[in-house]
C-alpha positions as CSV (number, residue, x, y, z in Angstrom):
1,M,-25.7,-24.1,32.8
2,L,-23.0,-21.5,31.9
3,K,-20.9,-22.6,34.8
4,I,-20.9,-26.2,33.6
5,I,-19.9,-25.1,30.1
6,L,-17.1,-22.9,31.3
7,S,-15.8,-25.7,33.7
8,A,-15.7,-28.2,30.9
9,L,-14.0,-25.7,28.6
10,F,-11.4,-25.0,31.3
11,S,-10.8,-28.8,31.9
12,C,-10.3,-29.3,28.2
13,I,-7.7,-26.4,28.0
14,V,-5.8,-27.7,31.0
15,S,-5.6,-31.3,29.8
16,A,-4.7,-30.3,26.3
17,S,-1.0,-30.9,25.3
18,C,0.7,-28.2,23.3
19,F,2.2,-30.2,20.5
20,N,5.7,-28.8,19.4
21,A,4.7,-25.3,20.7
22,N,8.3,-24.1,20.3
23,A,9.0,-25.6,17.0
24,T,9.1,-23.5,13.9
25,V,10.6,-23.4,10.3
26,N,13.5,-21.3,9.0
27,I,12.7,-18.6,6.4
28,G,15.5,-17.7,4.1
29,G,15.8,-14.0,4.9
30,T,14.2,-11.2,6.9
31,R,13.1,-9.4,3.8
32,L,12.6,-10.0,0.1
33,I,13.6,-7.6,-2.6
34,Y,11.6,-8.0,-5.9
35,N,13.6,-6.1,-8.6
36,G,11.5,-4.9,-11.4
37,D,13.8,-6.4,-14.1
38,K,13.0,-10.0,-12.7
39,K,10.1,-12.2,-13.7
40,E,10.0,-13.7,-10.2
41,V,11.8,-14.0,-6.9
42,S,12.1,-17.1,-4.7
43,L,12.1,-17.7,-0.9
44,S,13.4,-20.8,0.8
45,V,11.7,-22.5,3.7
46,H,13.5,-25.1,5.7
47,N,12.0,-27.4,8.4
48,P,14.8,-28.4,10.8
49,D,12.3,-30.4,12.9
50,S,11.3,-34.0,12.6
51,T,7.7,-33.0,12.6
52,P,6.0,-32.4,9.2
53,Y,4.4,-29.0,8.7
54,L,1.6,-27.6,6.6
55,I,3.1,-24.4,5.1
56,Q,0.6,-21.5,4.0
57,T,2.0,-18.4,2.5
58,V,0.1,-15.1,1.6
59,V,1.0,-11.5,0.6
60,D,-0.8,-8.8,2.6
61,N,-1.0,-5.0,2.3
62,L,0.9,-3.0,4.9
63,T,-2.5,-1.3,5.8
64,N,-6.0,-2.5,5.7
65,D,-6.3,-1.8,2.0
66,S,-9.0,-3.8,0.3
67,Q,-7.0,-3.9,-3.0
68,K,-5.6,-7.3,-3.6
69,P,-1.7,-7.3,-3.7
70,P,-0.4,-7.9,-7.2
71,F,1.5,-11.1,-6.5
72,I,1.0,-14.9,-7.0
73,I,2.8,-17.4,-4.7
74,T,3.4,-20.8,-5.8
75,P,2.9,-23.2,-4.1
76,P,0.7,-21.2,-1.7
77,L,0.0,-24.4,0.5
78,Y,2.1,-27.5,0.9
79,R,3.4,-30.1,3.2
80,L,7.0,-29.7,4.4
81,D,8.5,-32.9,5.9
82,G,11.1,-32.8,8.6
83,G,14.6,-32.0,7.5
84,K,13.3,-30.8,4.1
85,E,13.5,-27.5,2.3
86,N,11.2,-26.0,-0.3
87,L,11.6,-23.0,-2.6
88,M,8.6,-20.8,-3.2
89,R,8.2,-18.6,-6.2
90,I,6.7,-15.1,-6.0
91,I,5.4,-13.8,-9.3
92,M,4.1,-10.3,-10.0
93,S,0.6,-10.5,-11.5
94,G,-0.3,-6.8,-11.8
95,S,1.3,-3.4,-12.1
96,L,2.9,-1.1,-9.5
97,P,4.4,2.4,-9.6
98,Q,7.7,2.6,-11.5
99,D,8.9,5.9,-9.7
100,K,9.0,4.6,-6.2
101,E,9.2,1.4,-4.2
102,S,6.2,-0.6,-3.0
103,M,6.1,-2.7,0.1
104,Y,4.0,-5.6,1.4
105,W,3.9,-8.3,4.1
106,L,4.9,-11.8,3.1
107,R,3.4,-14.1,5.7
108,V,4.4,-17.7,6.2
109,K,2.3,-19.8,8.5
110,A,3.6,-23.2,9.8
111,I,1.0,-25.6,11.2
112,P,2.6,-28.7,12.8
113,S,1.0,-32.1,12.3
114,A,-0.3,-33.7,15.5
115,P,-1.1,-37.3,16.6
116,R,-4.7,-38.2,16.2
117,E,-5.4,-38.0,20.0
118,K,-8.0,-36.3,21.9
119,N,-7.2,-33.0,23.7
120,T,-4.2,-32.2,21.4
121,L,-3.7,-28.5,20.8
122,Q,-2.0,-27.4,17.5
123,I,0.1,-24.3,17.6
124,A,0.5,-22.4,14.3
125,V,3.6,-20.4,14.0
126,A,3.4,-17.3,11.8
127,T,6.3,-15.3,10.5
128,S,6.1,-12.0,8.5
129,I,8.8,-10.5,6.4
130,K,8.8,-7.5,4.2
131,L,8.4,-7.9,0.4
132,I,9.8,-4.8,-1.3
133,Y,9.1,-4.2,-5.0
134,R,11.9,-2.0,-6.5
135,P,11.4,-0.7,-10.0
136,T,14.1,-1.2,-12.6
137,A,15.0,2.5,-12.6
138,L,15.8,2.2,-8.9
139,K,17.8,-1.1,-9.0
140,D,21.1,0.6,-7.9
141,I,19.5,2.6,-5.0
142,N,21.4,2.5,-1.7
143,V,19.0,2.6,1.3
144,E,21.8,3.7,3.6
145,K,22.7,6.8,1.5
146,E,19.0,7.6,0.9
147,S,18.3,7.8,4.6
148,E,20.7,10.7,4.8
149,K,18.1,12.7,2.9
150,L,15.4,12.4,5.6
151,S,14.3,15.5,7.3
152,W,13.2,15.6,11.0
153,R,11.1,18.0,13.1
154,V,9.3,17.9,16.4
155,S,5.5,18.7,16.7
156,G,4.4,18.6,20.3
157,D,5.1,15.2,21.6
158,K,5.6,13.8,18.2
159,L,8.6,13.3,16.0
160,E,7.9,13.8,12.3
161,V,10.2,12.4,9.6
162,T,9.7,13.3,6.0
163,N,11.0,11.0,3.3
164,P,11.6,12.7,0.0
165,T,13.2,9.6,-1.6
166,P,11.6,6.9,-3.7
167,S,12.7,4.3,-1.2
168,F,11.2,2.7,1.9
169,I,13.4,3.5,4.9
170,N,13.1,0.7,7.5
171,F,14.4,1.9,10.9
172,N,16.3,-0.3,13.3
173,E,16.1,2.3,16.1
174,I,15.6,6.1,16.7
175,I,17.1,7.8,19.7
176,V,16.4,11.4,20.9
177,A,18.3,13.0,23.7
178,G,19.6,9.6,24.8
179,K,16.1,8.0,25.0
180,K,15.0,5.3,22.5
181,L,11.6,5.7,20.8
182,Q,9.3,2.7,21.0
183,N,7.5,1.0,18.1
184,V,9.5,2.7,15.3
185,S,8.8,1.2,11.8
186,Y,9.4,2.8,8.4
187,A,9.1,5.9,6.4
188,A,7.4,5.4,3.1
189,P,8.4,7.2,0.0
190,G,7.2,10.8,-0.4
191,T,5.4,10.8,2.9
192,T,5.7,12.2,6.5
193,T,5.7,9.6,9.3
194,T,5.0,10.3,12.9
195,F,6.4,8.6,16.0
196,T,5.7,9.3,19.6
197,L,8.6,11.0,21.6
198,P,9.7,9.6,25.0
199,S,8.0,11.4,27.9
200,G,9.7,14.8,28.5
201,V,11.7,14.9,25.4
202,R,11.1,17.7,22.9
203,S,14.6,18.4,21.4
204,G,18.2,17.2,21.5
205,N,20.6,15.0,19.6
206,L,18.8,12.6,17.3
207,E,20.4,9.3,16.3
208,F,19.0,6.6,13.9
209,S,20.1,3.5,12.1
210,V,18.3,1.7,9.2
211,I,18.1,-1.8,8.0
212,S,19.6,-2.8,4.7
213,D,18.3,-5.0,1.9
214,F,20.0,-8.0,3.6
215,G,18.6,-7.4,7.1
216,A,21.8,-5.9,8.4
217,V,21.8,-2.8,10.7
218,G,23.6,0.2,9.2
219,S,25.7,2.9,10.8
220,L,24.4,5.3,13.3
221,H,23.4,8.7,11.8
222,S,23.3,11.7,14.0
223,T,21.6,15.2,13.7
224,F,20.2,17.8,16.0
225,I,16.5,18.6,16.4
């Protein structure tokens, strides 16, 4: 009986057509800065395809925190026809610390419409960008300059970076002794973040670059560890 079910399932998958598997929508930016002196921020979503999409947008915590993010998105769910653009509004609905930045994931899922035919597989395309809340007191902060205040040390096979600043420092790359670290992410305000060093590397010249508010890669910083 199990073999029959598996065989039927396999046949269904093989015969299914992937409808617009490579199609997607264009998001207006790689990150979104929410300045504390603003009542709301907006994000554009453009559909360059001829296929209509159902767009769903949510804000998630960076970690598996059960606390609901203090933001409302309008509209959270809508249809976006081919060649059209829509502007979503993100509104703060709660309170956040005013002495440091807060960061969240803004996730946009695009589900293409499909013909009403049997064995048609719909592919949802999901895009995540960083939503950074920046308090009014920090509105003139320069992430590039703040990254110069980072301190670095090696602990075993780990690279530790301490961020004494109130800003999230998002890394583009980190290189130690000519070898690039894998899966580098960010250093949160007032914390120490740990990355795994390449095999055999324990010291040497450290180079790193960070990503600006506009998604551009900054200059290469250098120090010795």
